C-alpha positions in Angstrom: 0.0 0.0 0.0 1.2 3.5 -0.8 0.8 4.6 2.9 3.4 2.0 3.9 6.1 3.4 1.5 8.3 5.8 3.4 9.8 8.9 1.8 13.3 7.6 2.9 12.9 4.5 0.7 12.5 6.4 -2.6 14.1 9.8 -2.0 17.3 10.7 -3.8 20.3 11.2 -1.4 22.6 12.7 -4.0 21.1 16.2 -4.3 22.3 19.0 -6.6 22.0 22.3 -4.7 23.1 25.9 -4.8 24.6 27.9 -1.9 24.4 31.5 -0.7 25.8 33.8 -1.7 25.3 32.7 -5.3 24.4 33.9 -8.7 21.7 33.4 -11.4 24.4 32.3 -13.9 25.5 29.5 -11.6 22.0 28.2 -11.1 21.2 28.5 -14.9 24.3 26.3 -15.6 23.4 23.9 -12.9 19.8 23.4 -14.1 21.0 22.8 -17.7 23.8 20.4 -16.7 21.8 18.4 -14.3 18.5 18.6 -16.3 16.5 19.3 -13.2 13.7 21.8 -12.8 14.9 23.2 -9.5 17.4 22.8 -6.6 17.5 23.6 -2.9 19.5 26.6 -1.7 21.7 26.1 1.3 23.4 28.6 3.7 25.8 27.3 6.4 24.6 23.8 5.7 20.9 24.6 6.3 18.2 24.9 3.6 17.0 28.5 3.2 15.2 28.3 -0.1 14.6 26.7 -3.5 15.2 28.0 -6.9 13.5 26.7 -10.1 13.3 27.3 -13.8 10.2 29.3 -13.2 12.1 31.7 -10.9 14.6 32.4 -13.6 12.1 32.9 -16.4 9.9 35.2 -14.2 12.9 37.4 -13.3 15.2 37.3 -16.3 17.3 40.3 -15.3 17.8 39.4 -11.6 21.3 38.1 -10.9 21.3 37.6 -7.2 20.3 34.1 -6.0 19.0 35.4 -2.7 16.4 37.6 -4.6 15.6 34.9 -7.1 14.9 32.0 -4.8 11.7 31.1 -3.0 12.3 31.5 0.7 11.0 29.4 3.6 10.6 26.2 1.5 8.3 23.4 2.5 10.1 20.3 3.6 9.2 16.8 4.7 10.6 14.2 7.2 12.1 11.0 5.7 9.8 8.9 7.9 6.6 10.3 6.3 4.8 8.2 3.7 4.8 9.0 -0.1 1.0 9.7 0.3 1.9 12.6 2.7 4.5 13.8 0.2 2.0 13.6 -2.7 -0.6 15.6 -0.7 1.9 18.4 -0.1 3.1 18.5 -3.7 -0.4 18.7 -5.0 -1.6 21.2 -2.4 1.2 23.6 -3.0 1.6 23.0 -6.7 5.3 22.2 -6.5 7.5 19.5 -8.0 10.0 18.7 -5.3 10.3 18.5 -1.5 13.6 18.8 0.3 13.8 16.0 2.9 15.1 17.3 6.2 16.1 15.5 9.4 17.4 17.4 12.4 17.6 20.6 10.3 20.0 18.8 7.8 19.2 18.2 4.2 19.3 14.4 3.7 17.6 14.0 0.4 14.9 15.2 -2.0 11.7 13.7 -3.3 10.0 14.8 -6.4 6.8 14.1 -8.4 8.9 11.9 -10.7 10.0 9.7 -7.7 6.5 9.2 -6.5 5.3 8.4 -10.1 8.1 5.8 -10.4 6.6 4.1 -7.3 3.1 4.3 -8.7 4.3 2.4 -11.7 4.9 -0.6 -9.5 1.5 -0.5 -7.7 -0.7 -2.0 -10.4 -3.3 0.8 -10.2 -5.8 0.3 -13.0 -8.0 3.4 -12.6 -8.2 5.0 -16.1 -6.2 8.1 -16.6 -8.9 10.0 -18.5 -10.3 11.2 -15.1 -6.9 12.8 -14.3 -5.9 14.5 -17.5 -6.1 18.2 -18.1 -8.4 19.2 -21.0 -7.9 23.0 -20.7 -4.4 23.2 -22.2 -3.0 25.9 -24.4 -1.7 24.5 -27.7 1.2 26.1 -29.5 1.8 26.2 -33.3 5.0 24.6 -34.5 6.3 27.9 -36.0 5.6 30.0 -33.0 8.8 31.8 -31.9 10.1 30.2 -28.7 10.2 33.4 -26.8 6.6 34.0 -27.6 5.7 30.4 -26.6 7.5 30.8 -23.3 5.6 33.9 -22.5 2.3 32.2 -23.4 3.1 29.3 -21.1 4.1 31.7 -18.3 0.8 33.6 -18.6 -1.1 30.3 -18.6 1.0 29.0 -15.7 1.7 25.9 -17.8 4.8 23.8 -17.4 4.2 22.0 -20.7 2.1 22.6 -23.8 1.1 20.4 -26.8 2.5 21.6 -30.2 0.2 21.4 -33.2 1.0 21.6 -36.9 -1.0 23.2 -39.8 -3.3 20.1 -39.8 -4.1 20.7 -36.1 -2.4 17.4 -35.3 -0.3 17.1 -32.1 3.3 16.7 -33.3 5.2 17.5 -30.1 5.4 18.7 -26.6 7.1 21.9 -25.3 8.2 22.0 -21.7 9.8 24.7 -19.5 12.9 22.4 -19.5 13.2 22.8 -23.3 12.9 26.6 -22.9 15.6 26.8 -20.3 17.9 24.4 -22.3 17.6 26.7 -25.3 18.1 29.9 -23.3 21.3 31.9 -22.9 22.6 34.5 -20.6 22.9 37.8 -22.6 24.9 40.8 -21.6 24.0 44.2 -23.1 24.6 47.9 -22.6 21.6 50.2 -22.4 21.2 54.0 -22.2 19.0 56.3 -20.2 18.7 60.0 -20.8 18.2 62.2 -17.7 17.2 65.7 -18.0 19.1 68.4 -16.1 16.3 70.9 -16.5 13.4 71.6 -14.2 11.0 73.2 -16.6 8.9 70.1 -17.4 5.2 70.1 -16.7 2.3 68.1 -18.0 1.5 70.8 -20.6 5.0 71.0 -22.1 5.3 69.9 -25.7 8.9 70.8 -26.2 11.6 72.2 -24.0 15.3 72.9 -24.3 17.4 71.5 -21.5 20.7 69.9 -20.8 20.6 66.1 -20.8 22.9 63.5 -19.4 23.2 60.0 -20.9 23.7 57.2 -18.5 25.0 53.9 -19.8 24.5 50.7 -17.8 25.0 47.1 -18.3 22.1 44.6 -18.2 22.4 40.8 -17.9 19.3 38.7 -18.5 18.1 35.2 -19.4 17.3 35.4 -23.1 14.9 33.0 -24.8 15.7 32.9 -28.5 13.1 33.5 -31.2 13.7 30.3 -33.0 10.6 28.2 -34.0 9.2 25.9 -31.3 9.6 22.9 -33.6 13.4 23.2 -33.3 13.4 22.4 -29.5 10.1 20.6 -28.9 10.0 16.9 -28.0 8.7 15.3 -31.2 9.2 11.6 -30.3 5.8 11.4 -28.6 4.7 8.7 -26.1 0.9 8.7 -26.1 -1.9 7.1 -23.9 -5.5 6.2 -24.4 -8.3 7.6 -22.3 -8.8 4.2 -20.6 -5.2 3.5 -20.0 -4.4 2.5 -16.4 -2.6 4.8 -13.9 0.3 2.5 -13.3 0.6 1.8 -17.0 1.1 5.5 -17.8 3.3 5.9 -14.8 5.6 3.2 -16.2 5.7 5.0 -19.5 6.8 8.2 -17.8 9.4 6.4 -15.8 10.9 4.5 -18.7 10.9 7.5 -21.1 11.9 10.0 -18.4 9.1 12.3 -19.3 6.6 14.1 -17.1 3.6 14.5 -19.5 1.8 12.3 -22.0 -0.8 13.4 -24.6 -4.1 11.5 -24.3 -5.6 10.6 -27.7 -8.7 8.8 -28.9 -8.9 5.9 -31.3 -8.4 8.2 -34.2 -5.3 9.7 -32.6 -7.0 13.0 -32.0 -5.8 15.0 -29.0 -8.1 14.8 -25.9 -5.9 16.3 -23.2 -2.6 16.3 -21.5 -1.7 14.0 -18.6 0.8 15.5 -16.3 2.8 13.3 -13.9 1.6 15.2 -10.9 -2.1 14.4 -11.8 -1.3 10.7 -11.4 -0.5 11.3 -7.7 -4.3 11.9 -7.2 -4.8 8.2 -7.6 -3.0 7.5 -4.3 -4.2 10.6 -2.5 -7.9 10.2 -3.3 -8.0 6.4 -2.6 
């Protein structure tokens, strides 16, 4: 039974993490190299925050880790069950939980870890009840920077990609966006007036001006077509596929979402890995 499976039995003990003081560039490199969506942030050996891809994309010009990270992170004890962990992950809409014992970081448990356990539980509930039907599709030729903004506004971690025939031909995730992004440095200019004769009725005025040049560093998402970075080798599921069956597909293919299609291969909805956790929380 899921309630008998402890967090300590499935958590990962080798945890990638960032430390304070730290920079955005270091985290950006870490997320790309480790291919993870976020990492804990430590100070003097204690966890003080977490930083994710979403933090970087929401604040592309912020360079200080202390200002980027989410403070006061939610943690879990290693002796709790995976059902407890699933409830927390669903309630707070997060993907990972630092595992802490005696104020020390001893591991991390993620949605993917719990889904891997679900794959072995032989749960046959059909996944159609857990899929999300209100997803925002993206066209294959949409510029990636535009698609990233659409996903941010929709608060979506993944989106199906459709072609001119309205067929689902790929999946775009925030991991793909970060992997394609770069750190861009630029110099910008601001004109400051030395005059004091401006008012709301002034059309033109003569004054001394002073130009201030300053450097800006930001996370830049390129404007290449989505089709160049999307995942095109799709793993699909039927509406009546079982929970553990789909969890196994996610585990084997190292993916966190599966398009659900009907008998004619038409897109019905998107099954996110986190939705599968409802099968053990609601039972």
